[in-house]
C-alpha positions, 0 to 999 in steps of 0.5 A: 470499474475499468482500468480504463476509467481509474486512467482517465480519472488519474490523468484528469485529477493530475493535469493530463500528467498521468504516471499511468503508463499503457504498459504497467499495471497499477494497484487499487486499494478497496477499502471498504472490500479490503482487497487490494486489486493490481490491475495488469493494463492487459488484464491477463494477470490481474490479482486480488489480495485480502488486506488491512487498512485503517482501524480509524477508517479513510482520511489525510491527517497527519496523526489521524491514524487513518489510511490516506485516500487518493492517487500515490506512487511506490516512491520506495521498495523496501526489504528486498531479499530480506527473510519472510517475516523479517521485522522492520523498525525505521525501514531497517531490518532488524534481523528478528524474524517472526516465526507465528503470525497472530501477534496482535500485541504489536503493529510489526512490519514485516517481510517487505515496504513499499512506501507510498507517495501522494500525488495530490497536492493539499489532498495527501501531498504536502502540508498536515496531508502528506502520506509520505511523511506520515510513512503510509506503506503496504507492508507485511505484518505479524498480525495475519489472522486479522487481514481483511479487518480494518485494524491497522494503524494507517497503513496497507497491511498484507499477508507476508507471502502475499505482499513479497509476490506483489513487491516482486511485480511492481516497480518504483512509480508505479501508481496505487489508487486508494479508495 
């Protein structure tokens, strides 16, 4: 699917009030392929990264342990300037920096956080379906060995180097489409 098709889809779903400006790239999460595509509108710098979405699949209900689908925006960027592998708890750096990235025992949030906010009322915004209130992030992980497999508790996990690179490219309010 081309970015122009996604742009039209977003505009239609958001009543023509699309946050997708012609000059801003956006993120497409392909949960079936376990990939994140950073799509530059000019197609000059498109990038693809492996990710891990939820072990429980795709779904928007609170407490489902699923990765929410639909149109989101980046509401907050957290962790800029922190060390690679910095562990965050409650979106705050703990001072602990992970050195080994094969931690299957914990779902540690590391390096950077892109906190997502759903834009589709009743689908991923409001009530029992609110992605922001569910604390859904794109973030680094201390469990890099399983990137590419659906093993998260709902968030989108990335390799630490990849999430740092992406973090430096995106802006607050950039769109994220999750399928």
